C-alpha positions as CSV (number, residue, x, y, z in Angstrom):
1,M,19.0,-7.2,23.6
2,Q,17.4,-9.8,26.2
3,T,17.8,-13.4,25.4
4,G,16.9,-16.3,27.1
5,A,18.5,-19.8,27.9
6,N,17.2,-23.5,28.7
7,S,17.8,-25.2,31.9
8,Q,20.7,-27.3,30.7
9,G,22.9,-23.6,30.4
10,S,23.0,-24.6,26.3
11,S,23.5,-21.8,23.9
12,S,19.9,-22.3,22.1
13,Q,17.5,-18.9,23.0
14,T,14.0,-19.3,24.2
15,A,11.3,-17.9,22.5
16,Q,11.0,-14.0,24.2
17,R,8.1,-12.0,25.7
18,I,6.4,-9.0,24.3
19,G,5.4,-6.7,26.9
20,I,2.3,-3.9,26.3
21,P,2.0,-1.2,28.9
22,R,-0.4,1.2,29.5
23,E,0.3,4.8,28.3
24,V,0.8,7.2,30.9
25,F,1.4,10.3,28.9
26,P,-1.6,12.6,29.6
27,G,-4.0,12.5,27.4
28,E,-2.8,9.7,25.5
29,K,-5.3,7.4,24.1
30,R,-3.6,5.0,22.0
31,V,-2.1,1.6,22.5
32,A,1.2,-0.1,21.1
33,T,-0.2,-3.4,19.8
34,V,-4.1,-4.8,19.0
35,P,-5.6,-8.2,19.4
36,E,-5.4,-8.9,15.4
37,V,-1.5,-8.0,15.6
38,V,-1.1,-10.1,18.8
39,E,-1.7,-13.1,16.8
40,K,0.3,-12.3,14.2
41,L,3.4,-11.6,16.5
42,I,2.0,-15.0,18.3
43,K,3.0,-16.8,15.1
44,L,6.1,-15.3,15.1
45,G,7.3,-17.4,18.3
46,F,6.6,-14.6,21.1
47,S,4.4,-14.7,23.9
48,V,2.5,-11.0,24.2
49,A,2.0,-9.9,27.4
50,V,-0.6,-6.8,27.7
51,E,-0.8,-4.5,31.1
52,S,-4.6,-4.6,32.5
53,R,-7.0,-2.1,30.8
54,A,-3.8,-0.8,28.1
55,G,-6.3,-0.6,25.2
56,D,-9.3,0.8,27.0
57,A,-9.0,4.1,25.6
58,A,-8.6,2.7,22.5
59,N,-12.0,0.7,22.9
60,V,-10.0,-2.5,23.2
61,S,-10.8,-4.8,26.5
62,D,-8.2,-7.2,28.3
63,A,-10.8,-10.1,26.9
64,D,-10.4,-9.6,23.3
65,Y,-6.4,-9.5,24.1
66,Q,-6.8,-12.8,25.6
67,A,-9.0,-14.3,22.8
68,A,-5.8,-13.1,20.8
69,G,-3.8,-15.3,22.7
70,A,-2.1,-12.4,25.0
71,S,-2.1,-12.9,28.8
72,I,-3.1,-10.1,30.9
73,V,-0.7,-8.6,33.6
74,P,-2.5,-6.7,36.9
75,D,0.1,-3.8,37.2
76,A,3.3,-2.3,35.4
77,A,5.9,-3.0,37.4
78,T,5.3,-6.8,36.8
79,L,4.9,-6.2,33.2
80,W,8.0,-4.3,32.8
81,A,9.9,-6.8,35.0
82,T,8.9,-9.8,33.0
83,S,9.4,-8.6,29.7
84,D,12.1,-9.1,27.0
85,I,11.0,-6.6,24.5
86,V,8.8,-3.5,25.5
87,F,6.6,-2.0,22.3
88,K,5.3,1.9,23.4
89,V,3.7,4.4,21.9
90,R,5.4,7.4,23.8
91,G,8.7,7.3,25.3
92,P,8.8,5.9,28.6
93,T,8.8,7.9,31.8
94,P,11.7,8.3,34.4
95,D,9.7,6.5,36.5
96,E,9.0,3.6,33.8
97,V,12.6,3.7,33.0
98,S,13.0,2.3,36.6
99,L,11.0,-0.4,36.1
100,M,12.9,-1.6,33.2
101,R,15.1,-5.2,33.0
102,E,18.6,-4.2,32.5
103,G,19.4,-5.2,29.5
104,G,15.8,-5.3,27.8
105,S,14.9,-4.0,24.7
106,L,11.8,-1.2,24.3
107,V,10.3,-0.4,20.4
108,S,8.9,3.1,20.7
109,F,8.8,7.0,20.3
110,I,11.9,8.6,21.4
111,W,12.7,11.5,19.8
112,P,16.5,11.1,21.0
113,G,17.6,14.9,19.9
114,Q,15.0,16.3,21.8
115,N,15.2,14.1,24.9
116,P,19.1,13.2,26.0
117,E,18.4,13.0,29.7
118,L,16.0,9.7,29.1
119,M,19.0,8.7,26.4
120,Q,21.2,8.4,29.5
121,Q,18.7,6.8,31.7
122,L,17.8,4.1,29.0
123,A,22.0,3.4,28.3
124,A,22.6,3.5,32.2
125,K,19.8,0.1,32.1
126,K,21.9,-1.6,29.2
127,T,19.0,-1.3,27.0
128,T,19.2,-1.9,22.8
129,V,16.4,0.9,22.0
130,L,14.8,1.1,18.8
131,A,13.6,4.7,18.3
132,I,10.6,4.3,15.9
133,D,10.9,7.9,14.9
134,C,14.5,7.8,13.8
135,L,13.6,5.3,10.7
136,P,15.6,6.1,7.7
137,R,12.6,6.8,5.4
138,T,14.5,7.3,2.2
139,L,14.7,3.6,2.2
140,S,11.8,2.0,0.2
141,R,11.8,-1.0,2.0
142,A,10.8,1.0,5.4
143,Q,8.0,2.1,4.2
144,K,6.1,-0.8,5.9
145,M,7.3,0.7,9.4
146,D,7.1,4.1,9.2
147,A,5.0,5.1,11.9
148,L,5.7,8.7,11.5
149,T,4.1,8.3,7.9
150,S,0.7,6.8,9.6
151,M,0.3,9.1,12.7
152,A,0.9,11.8,10.2
153,G,-1.9,10.7,7.8
154,V,-4.5,9.9,11.1
155,S,-3.0,13.7,12.1
156,G,-4.1,15.2,8.8
157,Y,-7.8,13.6,8.7
158,R,-8.2,14.7,12.0
159,A,-7.4,18.1,11.6
160,V,-9.9,18.6,8.9
161,I,-12.7,16.9,11.1
162,E,-11.7,19.5,14.2
163,A,-11.7,22.5,11.5
164,A,-14.8,21.7,10.4
165,N,-15.9,21.1,14.3
166,A,-15.2,24.5,15.1
167,F,-16.5,26.0,11.8
168,G,-19.8,27.4,11.8
169,R,-20.8,26.4,8.4
170,F,-20.9,23.6,5.4
171,F,-17.3,22.4,4.0
172,N,-19.1,21.7,0.7
173,G,-21.6,24.5,-1.1
174,Q,-25.3,24.0,-1.1
175,I,-28.0,25.0,-2.9
176,T,-31.2,25.1,-0.8
177,A,-34.6,26.4,-0.3
178,A,-33.3,29.3,2.0
179,G,-30.5,30.2,-0.5
180,K,-27.3,29.4,-1.7
181,V,-24.5,28.4,0.8
182,P,-20.8,29.1,-0.9
183,P,-18.2,26.1,-0.1
184,A,-15.6,26.6,2.3
185,K,-12.1,27.9,1.5
186,V,-9.5,26.0,3.2
187,F,-5.8,26.6,2.8
188,V,-2.9,23.6,3.6
189,A,0.6,25.4,4.6
190,G,3.0,22.0,3.8
191,A,2.2,19.3,1.5
192,G,3.4,16.4,3.2
193,V,1.7,13.3,4.6
194,A,-0.3,15.1,6.9
195,G,-1.0,17.9,4.2
196,L,-1.7,15.5,1.5
197,A,-4.4,13.7,4.0
198,A,-5.5,17.1,5.1
199,I,-6.0,18.3,1.5
200,G,-7.7,15.2,0.5
201,T,-9.9,15.2,3.3
202,A,-11.1,18.6,3.0
203,A,-11.4,18.2,-0.9
204,S,-13.7,15.2,-0.4
205,L,-16.0,17.4,1.6
206,G,-16.8,19.6,-0.9
207,A,-13.7,22.4,0.3
208,I,-12.3,25.1,-2.3
209,V,-8.6,23.3,-1.3
210,R,-5.4,25.7,-1.6
211,A,-1.8,24.2,-0.1
212,N,1.3,25.3,-0.9
213,D,4.9,23.8,-0.4
214,T,8.7,24.6,-0.4
215,R,9.1,21.5,-2.5
216,A,7.7,22.2,-5.9
217,E,8.0,18.5,-6.8
218,V,4.8,18.1,-4.8
219,A,2.6,20.1,-6.5
220,D,1.4,17.3,-8.8
221,Q,0.1,15.7,-5.7
222,V,-1.7,18.4,-4.5
223,V,-3.0,18.6,-7.9
224,S,-4.4,15.0,-7.9
225,L,-6.0,15.1,-4.5
226,G,-8.2,17.7,-5.6
227,G,-6.7,20.7,-4.2
228,E,-4.8,24.1,-6.3
229,F,-1.0,24.3,-5.4
230,V,-0.3,28.0,-5.1
231,K,3.4,29.0,-5.9
232,V,5.7,31.6,-4.0
233,D,6.9,33.9,-6.0
234,Y,10.7,33.6,-5.7
235,E,12.7,30.5,-6.8
236,E,14.4,28.1,-4.5
237,E,14.9,24.6,-3.9
238,G,12.9,23.5,-0.8
239,S,13.7,19.9,0.0
240,G,16.4,19.1,2.7
241,G,16.2,15.3,2.0
242,G,14.3,12.2,3.0
243,G,11.0,13.7,2.5
244,Y,11.9,17.0,4.5
245,A,12.0,20.3,3.9
246,K,14.5,22.6,4.5
247,V,15.3,26.0,6.4
248,M,14.6,28.7,3.3
249,S,16.5,31.5,2.3
250,E,15.3,35.1,4.1
251,G,14.2,35.9,0.6
252,F,12.2,33.4,0.2
253,Q,10.4,33.8,3.4
254,Q,9.8,37.0,3.1
255,A,7.8,36.2,-0.4
256,Q,6.2,33.2,1.0
257,R,4.7,35.4,4.1
258,A,3.3,37.8,1.2
259,M,1.6,34.6,-0.1
260,Y,0.2,33.5,3.3
261,A,-1.2,36.6,4.4
262,K,-3.5,37.3,0.9
263,Q,-4.2,33.5,2.0
264,A,-5.3,34.5,4.8
265,R,-7.5,37.6,4.1
266,E,-9.2,34.8,1.8
267,V,-9.9,31.7,3.0
268,D,-12.2,30.5,5.7
269,I,-9.8,27.7,7.4
270,I,-5.8,27.7,7.6
271,I,-4.3,23.7,8.5
272,T,-0.3,24.4,9.0
273,T,1.7,21.2,9.0
274,A,5.0,22.7,8.6
275,L,7.7,20.7,10.5
276,I,11.8,21.2,10.4
277,P,13.3,18.1,11.4
278,G,15.6,18.9,14.7
279,K,14.7,22.3,14.7
280,P,11.5,24.5,16.3
281,A,8.2,24.8,13.8
282,P,8.9,27.8,11.3
283,K,6.3,30.9,12.4
284,L,4.1,31.1,9.3
285,I,0.8,32.8,10.6
286,T,1.6,36.3,12.2
287,A,-0.8,37.8,14.5
288,E,-1.1,40.5,11.6
289,M,-2.7,37.6,9.3
290,V,-4.7,36.2,11.9
291,Q,-6.3,39.8,12.3
292,S,-6.7,40.3,9.1
293,M,-8.9,36.6,8.4
294,K,-12.6,36.5,8.4
295,P,-14.6,36.5,12.0
296,G,-15.7,33.0,12.6
297,S,-12.4,31.4,10.8
298,V,-10.5,28.7,11.8
299,I,-6.7,27.5,12.1
300,V,-5.4,24.1,12.8
301,D,-2.1,24.4,13.9
302,M,-0.3,20.8,13.7
303,A,3.1,21.8,14.2
304,G,1.5,22.8,18.2
305,E,3.8,20.6,19.9
306,Q,6.8,21.4,18.5
307,G,5.9,25.2,19.2
308,G,3.4,26.1,16.2
309,N,3.5,27.5,13.0
310,C,1.3,30.3,14.2
311,E,2.0,33.0,16.2
312,L,-0.8,32.7,18.6
313,T,-0.6,29.2,19.0
314,V,-1.8,27.5,22.3
315,P,0.0,24.1,22.1
316,G,-2.7,21.7,23.7
317,E,-5.7,23.8,23.7
318,A,-8.0,25.7,21.5
319,V,-8.5,29.7,21.9
320,V,-10.1,32.4,20.0
321,R,-8.0,35.0,18.9
322,H,-9.3,38.4,17.1
323,G,-12.8,36.3,16.2
324,V,-10.5,33.4,14.9
325,T,-10.4,30.0,16.2
326,I,-6.6,28.9,16.7
327,V,-7.3,24.7,17.4
328,G,-3.4,23.8,19.0
329,Y,-4.0,20.2,20.0
330,T,-0.8,17.6,20.5
331,D,-2.9,15.1,20.4
332,L,-4.8,14.3,17.1
333,A,-3.5,11.1,16.1
334,S,-4.7,10.2,19.6
335,R,-8.6,11.3,19.2
336,L,-8.6,8.8,16.5
337,A,-7.2,6.0,19.0
338,K,-8.5,3.1,17.9
339,Q,-7.1,3.4,14.2
340,S,-3.9,5.0,15.3
341,S,-3.1,2.1,17.1
342,T,-4.3,-0.6,14.7
343,L,-1.6,1.4,12.0
344,Y,0.8,1.7,14.6
345,A,0.5,-2.1,15.8
346,T,1.0,-3.3,12.0
347,N,3.9,-0.8,11.8
348,L,5.9,-2.4,14.8
349,F,4.8,-5.9,13.4
350,R,6.5,-5.2,10.1
351,L,9.3,-4.0,12.1
352,T,9.4,-7.4,14.0
353,E,9.2,-9.4,10.9
354,E,12.6,-8.0,10.2
355,L,13.8,-8.6,13.5
356,C,12.8,-12.5,13.7
357,K,13.3,-13.2,10.0
358,T,13.7,-16.9,11.4
359,K,10.0,-16.8,13.5
360,D,11.9,-18.1,16.5
361,G,10.4,-15.7,19.0
362,V,14.0,-14.2,19.0
363,I,15.0,-10.4,17.7
364,D,18.1,-9.9,16.2
365,V,19.2,-6.3,16.2
366,N,21.3,-6.7,13.1
367,M,23.5,-3.4,13.0
368,E,24.4,-4.2,9.1
369,D,21.1,-3.4,8.1
370,D,20.3,-0.3,7.1
371,A,16.8,0.3,8.3
372,I,17.6,-1.3,11.8
373,R,21.1,0.9,12.3
374,G,19.0,3.9,11.7
375,L,16.2,2.6,14.1
376,T,18.6,1.8,16.8
377,V,20.0,4.7,19.3
378,T,21.0,2.4,22.1
379,K,22.6,-1.1,21.9
380,G,23.3,-3.0,25.1
381,G,23.8,0.4,26.6
382,A,26.1,2.2,24.1
383,I,24.5,5.3,22.7
384,T,24.5,4.8,18.9
385,W,22.6,7.7,17.8
386,P,23.5,9.4,15.0
387,A,23.4,7.0,13.3
388,P,25.5,7.3,9.9
389,P,24.1,7.6,6.2
390,P,22.7,4.7,5.0
391,K,24.9,2.8,2.4
392,A,24.4,4.0,-1.0
393,A,23.2,1.3,-3.7
394,P,25.7,0.7,-6.0
395,T,25.4,2.3,-9.2
396,P,24.8,-0.1,-12.0
397,P,27.2,0.5,-15.1
398,A,26.7,3.4,-17.6
399,A,25.0,1.6,-21.0
400,A,26.8,2.3,-23.7
401,K,25.5,5.0,-26.2
402,P,25.3,4.3,-29.7
403,A,27.5,6.7,-31.6
404,A,25.6,9.4,-33.4
405,A,25.0,9.4,-37.2
406,P,27.0,12.2,-39.0
407,A,24.7,15.3,-39.2
408,A,23.8,16.7,-42.5
409,K,26.3,19.5,-43.7
410,K,25.5,23.0,-45.3
411,G,27.2,25.7,-46.3
412,H,29.2,23.9,-49.2
413,G,32.0,22.5,-46.4
414,H,31.9,25.2,-44.3
415,G,31.3,22.7,-41.3
416,E,27.8,24.3,-40.3
417,V,25.4,21.7,-38.8
418,S,21.7,21.6,-39.9
419,E,19.0,21.3,-37.5
420,P,15.9,18.1,-38.7
421,M,13.6,20.0,-41.6
422,A,10.2,19.5,-40.0
423,G,8.7,21.0,-43.2
424,N,10.2,18.6,-45.6
425,K,9.1,15.6,-43.7
426,L,5.7,17.1,-43.6
427,A,6.2,17.5,-47.4
428,I,7.5,14.3,-48.3
429,M,4.2,12.7,-46.3
430,F,1.9,14.8,-47.8
431,G,3.6,13.9,-51.2
432,V,3.1,10.1,-50.6
433,A,-0.3,10.6,-49.2
434,A,-1.2,12.2,-52.3
435,A,0.3,9.5,-54.4
436,L,-1.4,7.2,-52.3
437,F,-4.7,8.9,-53.3
438,W,-4.2,9.2,-56.8
439,F,-3.4,5.3,-57.3
440,I,-6.3,4.3,-55.5
441,G,-8.7,6.7,-57.4
442,A,-7.6,5.6,-60.5
443,S,-8.2,1.9,-59.6
444,A,-11.1,2.2,-57.3
445,P,-14.7,2.9,-57.9
446,K,-16.2,6.4,-57.5
447,E,-18.2,5.5,-54.1
448,F,-15.3,4.1,-52.7
449,M,-12.9,7.1,-53.1
450,S,-15.7,9.3,-51.7
451,H,-16.0,7.0,-48.4
452,F,-12.2,6.5,-48.4
453,T,-11.7,10.0,-48.0
454,V,-14.3,10.6,-45.5
455,F,-12.4,7.9,-43.5
456,V,-8.8,9.0,-43.8
457,L,-10.2,12.9,-42.9
458,A,-12.4,11.4,-39.8
459,C,-9.0,9.8,-38.6
460,F,-7.1,12.7,-38.7
461,V,-9.6,15.0,-37.4
462,G,-10.1,12.2,-34.4
463,Y,-7.0,12.1,-33.7
464,M,-5.9,16.0,-33.6
465,V,-8.5,16.2,-30.9
466,V,-8.1,13.5,-28.8
467,W,-3.8,14.5,-29.0
468,N,-4.6,18.4,-27.9
469,V,-7.1,17.4,-24.9
470,K,-5.6,17.5,-21.3
471,P,-5.6,13.8,-20.0
472,A,-7.2,14.1,-17.5
473,L,-10.4,14.9,-19.9
474,H,-9.7,11.9,-22.1
475,T,-12.6,9.5,-20.7
476,P,-14.8,12.0,-21.3
477,L,-14.2,12.7,-24.4
478,M,-14.2,9.6,-25.7
479,S,-17.3,8.8,-24.4
480,V,-19.1,11.4,-26.1
481,T,-17.0,10.4,-29.6
482,N,-18.3,6.8,-29.1
483,A,-21.6,8.0,-29.0
484,I,-21.6,10.7,-32.0
485,S,-19.7,7.5,-33.6
486,S,-23.0,6.0,-33.1
487,I,-24.0,8.2,-36.5
488,I,-24.3,4.6,-38.2
489,A,-27.7,4.4,-37.1
490,I,-28.4,6.5,-39.8
491,G,-26.9,4.3,-42.3
492,A,-29.0,1.1,-40.7
493,L,-32.3,3.0,-40.6
494,V,-31.5,3.7,-44.7
495,Q,-31.0,0.1,-45.0
496,I,-34.5,-0.7,-43.5
497,S,-36.5,2.2,-45.0
498,P,-38.9,2.1,-47.2
499,I,-37.2,4.5,-49.6
500,S,-33.8,2.0,-48.9
501,G,-36.3,-1.0,-50.1
502,A,-37.5,0.7,-53.0
503,L,-34.3,1.4,-54.8
504,N,-32.5,-1.9,-53.8
505,R,-34.6,-4.6,-51.6
506,P,-32.1,-6.1,-49.0
507,D,-32.7,-9.8,-47.8
508,G,-33.7,-10.5,-45.0
509,L,-30.3,-11.1,-43.2
510,I,-29.8,-7.1,-43.7
511,T,-32.7,-6.3,-42.0
512,W,-32.1,-8.1,-39.3
513,V,-28.6,-6.9,-39.0
514,A,-29.7,-3.4,-39.7
515,A,-32.3,-3.4,-36.9
516,A,-29.6,-4.9,-34.5
517,G,-27.1,-2.1,-35.3
518,I,-30.1,-0.1,-34.2
519,V,-30.7,-1.1,-31.4
520,L,-26.6,-1.3,-30.2
521,T,-25.8,2.1,-31.2
522,A,-28.9,3.5,-29.8
523,I,-27.7,2.2,-25.9
524,N,-23.8,3.5,-27.0
525,M,-25.3,6.7,-27.7
526,F,-27.3,7.6,-24.7
527,G,-24.9,5.8,-22.9
528,G,-21.6,8.0,-24.0
529,F,-23.9,10.9,-23.3
530,A,-24.7,9.2,-19.7
531,V,-21.2,8.5,-19.0
532,T,-20.0,12.0,-20.0
533,Q,-22.2,13.8,-18.0
534,R,-21.1,12.2,-14.5
535,M,-17.3,12.5,-15.7
536,L,-17.7,15.8,-16.4
537,A,-19.7,16.5,-12.9
538,M,-16.5,15.1,-11.4
539,F,-14.2,18.0,-12.2
540,R,-16.8,20.7,-11.2
541,K,-17.0,22.7,-8.2
């Protein structure tokens, strides 16, 4: 970590400078910060320098940065040499490492396990490097800094856009004057952050979406986004910890391949997102599966940069094999450069807040902090990767359980414990209810008893109906029951009808109350059914 000193040589530290270079990786359009985040960094006490034209590909001009308070540096060499901390998207190239200020700090995607040579070059510069891809994702407080999640969400959305671009039809079903258009069928392999983003996007476009993941616990998330979870007919735990999947057994993989082969024959679009940390992307879609797909189908392989989930994927390209378009782009997040840059810049700002809690423009890489320790892959030139597992939170003492009440015995002392008798409880409840009815019937007027009986039966039937309906349908059900309950309008009509007047002429107040009741219940009736139709339409494909 680079710190400054004042001209008198005292121990006080001066505010540090954050440098934002232009990305040099081919095709990379993102930039490490945006003007709205520059203003926030300055409020933390830092100065910010941006290489000229660093934001051009993300539609951010030098003038925008200057208006936010950043200074513009004309070339990369000057920026690297004068920056205490450098924010980047892609890891630095050897040429960029050579430009680094010795003892400086770097925050970027590094992938230390895949780039050992880069790690040695950075250590030789005595740098402190925070690899944003090494953030411990199991820590809840780290979510605001999780750039992997941010970028995966963008990539999942963009994968569907690329699929729609390559696909020759609508995603949603339509009925037109020229005929009926069936909805597209989409299968998403892997329901992590990117997969869930793809599921939600495809479903919102009107497609029929199916998805699978080795982790059974994500099934509810798939369904909540409008997809159908397709389960592999093989029982095995698929969570590898930290929200990632693990390598499955050969038996599971064989059952999974059979399921994928079936989906490939049925669907129009396949989006694959499966990655395993530190290992090549698993091959999920074979050449035979591609050949079995309908002509004009599309595969978007989001794991292209790690080798791809499809055997026929060409990383970085879109190719046609057996009449199927296979998209293997490795820059999906970069294809939404402005959005990706904004999210990534926000992640880095949240990290900077953790590094500079004193808001004096000087970062403190606290190796006792689990989140910061996990991110730090080199410290002052020493390689500190991999980090030890985060410390487990102290387990609160378990509350003492109350002693169980003695169970009822049966068998005349033979020590056998009986189960609670639900039938006995039900009989007691009906007995009490019958006694209550008899008491009320003996003392109440005949008219009251008939109305009371209808009331009790209505409560019972209503409870049983609502209790046995799926929670997702409660809102449309309640709107219908509200409308049906407006039968009280009949009572109001009777009150002001000529027949009622002949038998028992009501006074003026009752007439006006009855008329108001008719108006309100009419609104309730029509409104209830209108809401019901709109709600039920959400459940139809």
